[in-house]
Structures are given as C-alpha cells and as structure tokens.
Backbone as XML, in Angstrom:
<?xml version="1.0"?>
<chain id="A" units="angstrom">
  <residue number="1" name="MET">
    <atom name="N" x="-5.346" y="-5.018" z="-28.154"/>
    <atom name="CA" x="-5.121" y="-5.283" z="-29.561"/>
    <atom name="C" x="-3.799" y="-4.690" z="-30.034"/>
  </residue>
  <residue number="2" name="ASN">
    <atom name="N" x="-3.030" y="-4.123" z="-29.144"/>
    <atom name="CA" x="-1.758" y="-3.549" z="-29.553"/>
    <atom name="C" x="-0.770" y="-4.590" z="-30.049"/>
  </residue>
  <residue number="3" name="SER">
    <atom name="N" x="-0.939" y="-5.840" z="-29.634"/>
    <atom name="CA" x="-0.009" y="-6.876" z="-30.061"/>
    <atom name="C" x="-0.348" y="-7.440" z="-31.439"/>
  </residue>
  <residue number="4" name="LEU">
    <atom name="N" x="-1.456" y="-7.025" z="-32.003"/>
    <atom name="CA" x="-1.831" y="-7.488" z="-33.336"/>
    <atom name="C" x="-1.176" y="-6.608" z="-34.391"/>
  </residue>
  <residue number="5" name="SER">
    <atom name="N" x="-0.829" y="-7.240" z="-35.490"/>
    <atom name="CA" x="-0.286" y="-6.476" z="-36.608"/>
    <atom name="C" x="-1.425" y="-5.726" z="-37.304"/>
  </residue>
  <residue number="6" name="GLU">
    <atom name="N" x="-1.056" y="-4.787" z="-38.163"/>
    <atom name="CA" x="-2.073" y="-4.052" z="-38.927"/>
    <atom name="C" x="-2.915" y="-5.013" z="-39.759"/>
  </residue>
  <residue number="7" name="LYS">
    <atom name="N" x="-2.264" y="-6.013" z="-40.341"/>
    <atom name="CA" x="-2.992" y="-6.985" z="-41.153"/>
    <atom name="C" x="-3.972" y="-7.792" z="-40.300"/>
  </residue>
  <residue number="8" name="GLU">
    <atom name="N" x="-3.537" y="-8.218" z="-39.121"/>
    <atom name="CA" x="-4.425" y="-8.979" z="-38.248"/>
    <atom name="C" x="-5.613" y="-8.131" z="-37.806"/>
  </residue>
  <residue number="9" name="LYS">
    <atom name="N" x="-5.359" y="-6.873" z="-37.507"/>
    <atom name="CA" x="-6.442" y="-5.972" z="-37.095"/>
    <atom name="C" x="-7.484" y="-5.825" z="-38.198"/>
  </residue>
  <residue number="10" name="GLU">
    <atom name="N" x="-7.042" y="-5.799" z="-39.432"/>
    <atom name="CA" x="-7.999" y="-5.656" z="-40.531"/>
    <atom name="C" x="-8.862" y="-6.901" z="-40.691"/>
  </residue>
  <residue number="11" name="LEU">
    <atom name="N" x="-8.297" y="-8.075" z="-40.463"/>
    <atom name="CA" x="-9.125" y="-9.284" z="-40.517"/>
    <atom name="C" x="-10.142" y="-9.292" z="-39.384"/>
  </residue>
  <residue number="12" name="VAL">
    <atom name="N" x="-9.728" y="-8.843" z="-38.199"/>
    <atom name="CA" x="-10.658" y="-8.716" z="-37.075"/>
    <atom name="C" x="-11.760" y="-7.717" z="-37.433"/>
  </residue>
  <residue number="13" name="ALA">
    <atom name="N" x="-11.380" y="-6.622" z="-38.077"/>
    <atom name="CA" x="-12.351" y="-5.595" z="-38.469"/>
    <atom name="C" x="-13.358" y="-6.134" z="-39.477"/>
  </residue>
  <residue number="14" name="ILE">
    <atom name="N" x="-12.915" y="-7.009" z="-40.376"/>
    <atom name="CA" x="-13.845" y="-7.657" z="-41.318"/>
    <atom name="C" x="-14.899" y="-8.433" z="-40.519"/>
  </residue>
  <residue number="15" name="GLY">
    <atom name="N" x="-14.447" y="-9.215" z="-39.551"/>
    <atom name="CA" x="-15.383" y="-9.977" z="-38.721"/>
    <atom name="C" x="-16.312" y="-9.086" z="-37.929"/>
  </residue>
  <residue number="16" name="ALA">
    <atom name="N" x="-15.783" y="-7.998" z="-37.381"/>
    <atom name="CA" x="-16.608" y="-7.071" z="-36.606"/>
    <atom name="C" x="-17.651" y="-6.397" z="-37.491"/>
  </residue>
  <residue number="17" name="ALA">
    <atom name="N" x="-17.281" y="-6.040" z="-38.699"/>
    <atom name="CA" x="-18.233" y="-5.421" z="-39.624"/>
    <atom name="C" x="-19.379" y="-6.377" z="-39.945"/>
  </residue>
  <residue number="18" name="ILE">
    <atom name="N" x="-19.033" y="-7.633" z="-40.129"/>
    <atom name="CA" x="-20.072" y="-8.635" z="-40.398"/>
    <atom name="C" x="-20.945" y="-8.816" z="-39.161"/>
  </residue>
  <residue number="19" name="GLY">
    <atom name="N" x="-20.302" y="-8.908" z="-38.000"/>
    <atom name="CA" x="-21.054" y="-9.061" z="-36.755"/>
    <atom name="C" x="-21.985" y="-7.897" z="-36.490"/>
  </residue>
  <residue number="20" name="GLY">
    <atom name="N" x="-21.560" y="-6.701" z="-36.871"/>
    <atom name="CA" x="-22.351" y="-5.502" z="-36.648"/>
    <atom name="C" x="-23.285" y="-5.141" z="-37.785"/>
  </residue>
  <residue number="21" name="ASN">
    <atom name="N" x="-23.311" y="-5.960" z="-38.822"/>
    <atom name="CA" x="-24.175" y="-5.698" z="-39.992"/>
    <atom name="C" x="-23.893" y="-4.345" z="-40.623"/>
  </residue>
  <residue number="22" name="CYS">
    <atom name="N" x="-22.618" y="-3.967" z="-40.654"/>
    <atom name="CA" x="-22.263" y="-2.648" z="-41.183"/>
    <atom name="C" x="-21.610" y="-2.784" z="-42.558"/>
  </residue>
  <residue number="23" name="ILE">
    <atom name="N" x="-22.394" y="-2.558" z="-43.582"/>
    <atom name="CA" x="-21.896" y="-2.686" z="-44.949"/>
    <atom name="C" x="-20.814" y="-1.650" z="-45.259"/>
  </residue>
  <residue number="24" name="PRO">
    <atom name="N" x="-20.976" y="-0.377" z="-44.869"/>
    <atom name="CA" x="-19.889" y="0.583" z="-45.141"/>
    <atom name="C" x="-18.568" y="0.165" z="-44.488"/>
  </residue>
  <residue number="25" name="CYS">
    <atom name="N" x="-18.618" y="-0.343" z="-43.251"/>
    <atom name="CA" x="-17.384" y="-0.803" z="-42.591"/>
    <atom name="C" x="-16.802" y="-2.000" z="-43.313"/>
  </residue>
  <residue number="26" name="LEU">
    <atom name="N" x="-17.651" y="-2.935" z="-43.708"/>
    <atom name="CA" x="-17.185" y="-4.114" z="-44.437"/>
    <atom name="C" x="-16.485" y="-3.696" z="-45.724"/>
  </residue>
  <residue number="27" name="GLU">
    <atom name="N" x="-17.090" y="-2.795" z="-46.459"/>
    <atom name="CA" x="-16.490" y="-2.348" z="-47.712"/>
    <atom name="C" x="-15.161" y="-1.639" z="-47.468"/>
  </residue>
  <residue number="28" name="TRP">
    <atom name="N" x="-15.096" y="-0.797" z="-46.430"/>
    <atom name="CA" x="-13.863" y="-0.065" z="-46.139"/>
    <atom name="C" x="-12.741" y="-1.021" z="-45.739"/>
  </residue>
  <residue number="29" name="HIS">
    <atom name="N" x="-13.041" y="-1.957" z="-44.836"/>
    <atom name="CA" x="-12.011" y="-2.885" z="-44.374"/>
    <atom name="C" x="-11.632" y="-3.897" z="-45.458"/>
  </residue>
  <residue number="30" name="TYR">
    <atom name="N" x="-12.569" y="-4.233" z="-46.323"/>
    <atom name="CA" x="-12.255" y="-5.093" z="-47.467"/>
    <atom name="C" x="-11.222" y="-4.405" z="-48.363"/>
  </residue>
  <residue number="31" name="LYS">
    <atom name="N" x="-11.454" y="-3.131" z="-48.674"/>
    <atom name="CA" x="-10.509" y="-2.376" z="-49.506"/>
    <atom name="C" x="-9.155" y="-2.270" z="-48.815"/>
  </residue>
  <residue number="32" name="LYS">
    <atom name="N" x="-9.175" y="-2.059" z="-47.509"/>
    <atom name="CA" x="-7.922" y="-1.965" z="-46.758"/>
    <atom name="C" x="-7.166" y="-3.299" z="-46.814"/>
  </residue>
  <residue number="33" name="CYS">
    <atom name="N" x="-7.878" y="-4.401" z="-46.722"/>
    <atom name="CA" x="-7.245" y="-5.718" z="-46.817"/>
    <atom name="C" x="-6.607" y="-5.919" z="-48.188"/>
  </residue>
  <residue number="34" name="ILE">
    <atom name="N" x="-7.270" y="-5.465" z="-49.225"/>
    <atom name="CA" x="-6.696" y="-5.553" z="-50.585"/>
    <atom name="C" x="-5.399" y="-4.743" z="-50.624"/>
  </residue>
  <residue number="35" name="GLU">
    <atom name="N" x="-5.436" y="-3.526" z="-50.068"/>
    <atom name="CA" x="-4.238" y="-2.671" z="-50.044"/>
    <atom name="C" x="-3.093" y="-3.335" z="-49.280"/>
  </residue>
  <residue number="36" name="LEU">
    <atom name="N" x="-3.413" y="-4.096" z="-48.237"/>
    <atom name="CA" x="-2.390" y="-4.742" z="-47.421"/>
    <atom name="C" x="-1.891" y="-6.050" z="-48.018"/>
  </residue>
  <residue number="37" name="GLY">
    <atom name="N" x="-2.468" y="-6.441" z="-49.145"/>
    <atom name="CA" x="-1.971" y="-7.612" z="-49.853"/>
    <atom name="C" x="-2.684" y="-8.926" z="-49.573"/>
  </residue>
  <residue number="38" name="PHE">
    <atom name="N" x="-3.825" y="-8.864" z="-48.884"/>
    <atom name="CA" x="-4.573" y="-10.096" z="-48.669"/>
    <atom name="C" x="-5.142" y="-10.599" z="-49.982"/>
  </residue>
  <residue number="39" name="THR">
    <atom name="N" x="-5.193" y="-11.907" z="-50.116"/>
    <atom name="CA" x="-5.835" y="-12.497" z="-51.283"/>
    <atom name="C" x="-7.332" y="-12.613" z="-51.004"/>
  </residue>
  <residue number="40" name="LYS">
    <atom name="N" x="-8.090" y="-12.788" z="-52.053"/>
    <atom name="CA" x="-9.527" y="-12.990" z="-51.877"/>
    <atom name="C" x="-9.798" y="-14.268" z="-51.101"/>
  </residue>
  <residue number="41" name="ASP">
    <atom name="N" x="-8.982" y="-15.288" z="-51.306"/>
    <atom name="CA" x="-9.159" y="-16.530" z="-50.548"/>
    <atom name="C" x="-8.939" y="-16.313" z="-49.052"/>
  </residue>
  <residue number="42" name="GLN">
    <atom name="N" x="-7.964" y="-15.505" z="-48.692"/>
    <atom name="CA" x="-7.729" y="-15.202" z="-47.282"/>
    <atom name="C" x="-8.913" y="-14.460" z="-46.683"/>
  </residue>
  <residue number="43" name="MET">
    <atom name="N" x="-9.469" y="-13.533" z="-47.437"/>
    <atom name="CA" x="-10.628" y="-12.787" z="-46.936"/>
    <atom name="C" x="-11.865" y="-13.681" z="-46.885"/>
  </residue>
  <residue number="44" name="ARG">
    <atom name="N" x="-11.979" y="-14.600" z="-47.840"/>
    <atom name="CA" x="-13.102" y="-15.546" z="-47.801"/>
    <atom name="C" x="-13.067" y="-16.358" z="-46.508"/>
  </residue>
  <residue number="45" name="LEU">
    <atom name="N" x="-11.874" y="-16.762" z="-46.089"/>
    <atom name="CA" x="-11.750" y="-17.528" z="-44.847"/>
    <atom name="C" x="-12.184" y="-16.688" z="-43.645"/>
  </residue>
  <residue number="46" name="ALA">
    <atom name="N" x="-11.768" y="-15.432" z="-43.596"/>
    <atom name="CA" x="-12.162" y="-14.548" z="-42.494"/>
    <atom name="C" x="-13.674" y="-14.338" z="-42.495"/>
  </residue>
  <residue number="47" name="ILE">
    <atom name="N" x="-14.244" y="-14.145" z="-43.663"/>
    <atom name="CA" x="-15.688" y="-13.940" z="-43.786"/>
    <atom name="C" x="-16.441" y="-15.203" z="-43.383"/>
  </residue>
  <residue number="48" name="ALA">
    <atom name="N" x="-15.934" y="-16.360" z="-43.788"/>
    <atom name="CA" x="-16.581" y="-17.626" z="-43.420"/>
    <atom name="C" x="-16.577" y="-17.825" z="-41.910"/>
  </residue>
  <residue number="49" name="MET">
    <atom name="N" x="-15.479" y="-17.473" z="-41.251"/>
    <atom name="CA" x="-15.404" y="-17.598" z="-39.796"/>
    <atom name="C" x="-16.393" y="-16.645" z="-39.126"/>
  </residue>
  <residue number="50" name="ALA">
    <atom name="N" x="-16.452" y="-15.414" z="-39.597"/>
    <atom name="CA" x="-17.401" y="-14.442" z="-39.032"/>
    <atom name="C" x="-18.831" y="-14.928" z="-39.219"/>
  </residue>
  <residue number="51" name="LYS">
    <atom name="N" x="-19.106" y="-15.502" z="-40.359"/>
    <atom name="CA" x="-20.451" y="-16.018" z="-40.643"/>
    <atom name="C" x="-20.812" y="-17.137" z="-39.672"/>
  </residue>
  <residue number="52" name="LYS">
    <atom name="N" x="-19.869" y="-18.039" z="-39.423"/>
    <atom name="CA" x="-20.134" y="-19.140" z="-38.490"/>
    <atom name="C" x="-20.406" y="-18.611" z="-37.089"/>
  </residue>
  <residue number="53" name="VAL">
    <atom name="N" x="-19.606" y="-17.650" z="-36.645"/>
    <atom name="CA" x="-19.790" y="-17.079" z="-35.316"/>
    <atom name="C" x="-21.151" y="-16.394" z="-35.218"/>
  </residue>
  <residue number="54" name="LYS">
    <atom name="N" x="-21.536" y="-15.692" z="-36.252"/>
    <atom name="CA" x="-22.801" y="-14.955" z="-36.236"/>
    <atom name="C" x="-24.014" y="-15.882" z="-36.323"/>
  </residue>
  <residue number="55" name="GLU">
    <atom name="N" x="-23.861" y="-17.030" z="-36.950"/>
    <atom name="CA" x="-24.987" y="-17.944" z="-37.123"/>
    <atom name="C" x="-25.423" y="-18.611" z="-35.822"/>
  </residue>
  <residue number="56" name="VAL">
    <atom name="N" x="-24.531" y="-18.732" z="-34.847"/>
    <atom name="CA" x="-24.875" y="-19.414" z="-33.599"/>
    <atom name="C" x="-26.035" y="-18.739" z="-32.878"/>
  </residue>
  <residue number="57" name="PRO">
    <atom name="N" x="-25.983" y="-17.424" z="-32.594"/>
    <atom name="CA" x="-27.128" y="-16.828" z="-31.898"/>
    <atom name="C" x="-28.404" y="-16.855" z="-32.741"/>
  </residue>
  <residue number="58" name="ASN">
    <atom name="N" x="-28.271" y="-16.754" z="-34.063"/>
    <atom name="CA" x="-29.454" y="-16.855" z="-34.920"/>
    <atom name="C" x="-30.100" y="-18.227" z="-34.772"/>
  </residue>
  <residue number="59" name="LYS">
    <atom name="N" x="-29.295" y="-19.260" z="-34.800"/>
    <atom name="CA" x="-29.796" y="-20.622" z="-34.655"/>
    <atom name="C" x="-30.473" y="-20.800" z="-33.298"/>
  </residue>
  <residue number="60" name="MET">
    <atom name="N" x="-29.857" y="-20.247" z="-32.260"/>
    <atom name="CA" x="-30.406" y="-20.409" z="-30.914"/>
    <atom name="C" x="-31.759" y="-19.716" z="-30.756"/>
  </residue>
  <residue number="61" name="ILE">
    <atom name="N" x="-31.916" y="-18.515" z="-31.319"/>
    <atom name="CA" x="-33.190" y="-17.813" z="-31.175"/>
    <atom name="C" x="-34.288" y="-18.507" z="-31.976"/>
  </residue>
  <residue number="62" name="TYR">
    <atom name="N" x="-33.943" y="-19.033" z="-33.147"/>
    <atom name="CA" x="-34.938" y="-19.761" z="-33.933"/>
    <atom name="C" x="-35.358" y="-21.041" z="-33.217"/>
  </residue>
  <residue number="63" name="GLU">
    <atom name="N" x="-34.398" y="-21.730" z="-32.613"/>
    <atom name="CA" x="-34.723" y="-22.943" z="-31.863"/>
    <atom name="C" x="-35.606" y="-22.614" z="-30.663"/>
  </residue>
  <residue number="64" name="ALA">
    <atom name="N" x="-35.321" y="-21.510" z="-29.966"/>
    <atom name="CA" x="-36.147" y="-21.102" z="-28.826"/>
    <atom name="C" x="-37.567" y="-20.777" z="-29.287"/>
  </residue>
  <residue number="65" name="ALA">
    <atom name="N" x="-37.695" y="-20.104" z="-30.420"/>
    <atom name="CA" x="-39.029" y="-19.787" z="-30.952"/>
    <atom name="C" x="-39.780" y="-21.059" z="-31.312"/>
  </residue>
  <residue number="66" name="ASP">
    <atom name="N" x="-39.098" y="-22.000" z="-31.955"/>
    <atom name="CA" x="-39.735" y="-23.274" z="-32.310"/>
    <atom name="C" x="-40.165" y="-24.034" z="-31.062"/>
  </residue>
  <residue number="67" name="GLN">
    <atom name="N" x="-39.323" y="-23.995" z="-30.016"/>
    <atom name="CA" x="-39.651" y="-24.680" z="-28.763"/>
    <atom name="C" x="-40.886" y="-24.058" z="-28.114"/>
  </residue>
  <residue number="68" name="LEU">
    <atom name="N" x="-40.980" y="-22.736" z="-28.138"/>
    <atom name="CA" x="-42.164" y="-22.078" z="-27.578"/>
    <atom name="C" x="-43.428" y="-22.503" z="-28.305"/>
  </residue>
  <residue number="69" name="ILE">
    <atom name="N" x="-43.355" y="-22.557" z="-29.614"/>
    <atom name="CA" x="-44.517" y="-22.966" z="-30.408"/>
    <atom name="C" x="-44.873" y="-24.423" z="-30.124"/>
  </residue>
  <residue number="70" name="ALA">
    <atom name="N" x="-43.856" y="-25.280" z="-30.118"/>
    <atom name="CA" x="-44.094" y="-26.710" z="-29.926"/>
    <atom name="C" x="-44.628" y="-27.023" z="-28.532"/>
  </residue>
  <residue number="71" name="ASN">
    <atom name="N" x="-44.082" y="-26.356" z="-27.522"/>
    <atom name="CA" x="-44.442" y="-26.665" z="-26.141"/>
    <atom name="C" x="-45.498" y="-25.737" z="-25.562"/>
  </residue>
  <residue number="72" name="ASN">
    <atom name="N" x="-45.734" y="-24.637" z="-26.257"/>
    <atom name="CA" x="-46.678" y="-23.632" z="-25.784"/>
    <atom name="C" x="-46.337" y="-23.167" z="-24.370"/>
  </residue>
  <residue number="73" name="GLU">
    <atom name="N" x="-45.038" y="-23.068" z="-24.080"/>
    <atom name="CA" x="-44.613" y="-22.622" z="-22.758"/>
    <atom name="C" x="-43.212" y="-22.028" z="-22.844"/>
  </residue>
  <residue number="74" name="LEU">
    <atom name="N" x="-42.847" y="-21.293" z="-21.812"/>
    <atom name="CA" x="-41.507" y="-20.723" z="-21.732"/>
    <atom name="C" x="-40.538" y="-21.785" z="-21.232"/>
  </residue>
  <residue number="75" name="SER">
    <atom name="N" x="-39.281" y="-21.637" z="-21.598"/>
    <atom name="CA" x="-38.274" y="-22.560" z="-21.092"/>
    <atom name="C" x="-38.026" y="-22.293" z="-19.620"/>
  </residue>
  <residue number="76" name="ASP">
    <atom name="N" x="-37.438" y="-23.255" z="-18.919"/>
    <atom name="CA" x="-37.124" y="-23.099" z="-17.500"/>
    <atom name="C" x="-36.016" y="-22.079" z="-17.281"/>
  </residue>
  <residue number="77" name="ALA">
    <atom name="N" x="-35.177" y="-21.876" z="-18.274"/>
    <atom name="CA" x="-34.041" y="-20.947" z="-18.154"/>
    <atom name="C" x="-34.491" y="-19.561" z="-18.551"/>
  </residue>
  <residue number="78" name="LYS">
    <atom name="N" x="-35.057" y="-18.846" z="-17.590"/>
    <atom name="CA" x="-35.526" y="-17.488" z="-17.852"/>
    <atom name="C" x="-34.389" y="-16.507" z="-17.647"/>
  </residue>
  <residue number="79" name="SER">
    <atom name="N" x="-34.377" y="-15.487" z="-18.445"/>
    <atom name="CA" x="-33.332" y="-14.478" z="-18.368"/>
    <atom name="C" x="-33.704" y="-13.394" z="-17.375"/>
  </residue>
  <residue number="80" name="ASP">
    <atom name="N" x="-32.708" y="-12.895" z="-16.659"/>
    <atom name="CA" x="-32.910" y="-11.764" z="-15.756"/>
    <atom name="C" x="-32.793" y="-10.440" z="-16.496"/>
  </residue>
  <residue number="81" name="ILE">
    <atom name="N" x="-32.448" y="-10.506" z="-17.760"/>
    <atom name="CA" x="-32.256" y="-9.301" z="-18.559"/>
    <atom name="C" x="-33.603" y="-8.869" z="-19.131"/>
  </residue>
  <residue number="82" name="ALA">
    <atom name="N" x="-33.944" y="-7.627" z="-18.897"/>
    <atom name="CA" x="-35.202" y="-7.098" z="-19.414"/>
    <atom name="C" x="-35.061" y="-6.821" z="-20.906"/>
  </residue>
  <residue number="83" name="CYS">
    <atom name="N" x="-36.110" y="-7.068" z="-21.633"/>
    <atom name="CA" x="-36.119" y="-6.815" z="-23.064"/>
    <atom name="C" x="-36.345" y="-5.307" z="-23.308"/>
  </residue>
  <residue number="84" name="SER">
    <atom name="N" x="-35.595" y="-4.760" z="-24.220"/>
    <atom name="CA" x="-35.735" y="-3.340" z="-24.514"/>
    <atom name="C" x="-36.305" y="-3.093" z="-25.902"/>
  </residue>
  <residue number="85" name="CYS">
    <atom name="N" x="-36.857" y="-4.134" z="-26.512"/>
    <atom name="CA" x="-37.338" y="-3.968" z="-27.891"/>
    <atom name="C" x="-38.817" y="-3.657" z="-27.976"/>
  </residue>
  <residue number="86" name="GLY">
    <atom name="N" x="-39.481" y="-3.477" z="-26.904"/>
    <atom name="CA" x="-40.873" y="-3.167" z="-27.078"/>
    <atom name="C" x="-41.598" y="-2.635" z="-25.961"/>
  </residue>
</chain>
C-alpha cells in the first residue's frame, strides 16, 4: 500500500471499516476524509462500493440456507474448513 496516496488509503480504510463492521473506525476515517477534502458524494461512492462487496457473501449464505431448507440436504460442494462457531 506504499504506492497509494494518503487520500486513497483513507478511502480503502472506509471500505475496510465497513467490511469489519467497525463503527469507531468508520467514524474516524470518515472524519479524516473530510479533513483531506473529500466531498460527501465521493465518500458515498466509496461506501456504496464497500456495501456491494460486503453483500455478496451475505447473499451467498442466505441462498445456501434456502437451498438446504428446500432440498433438505447438503450441497455437493462441502468445505474442508472446520466451523469454529459452535
């Protein structure tokens, strides 16, 4: 990330804060973007992109859950990754 400007890094940080569900980080990087001269429209675009990226895995997990209910079976594509949530 050394080749990115300070302004570019802050837009990336906005996306990372959204991806990580970190409200304090989002607020801090939002304020930093204001200080660096970004317009609200520019930040809206960055936020919209982060939202689109984040929605993909949400959509996929909901579709997998619906498929399990509809088919009453697991998909053929089983993961080798063990679940650590329970």
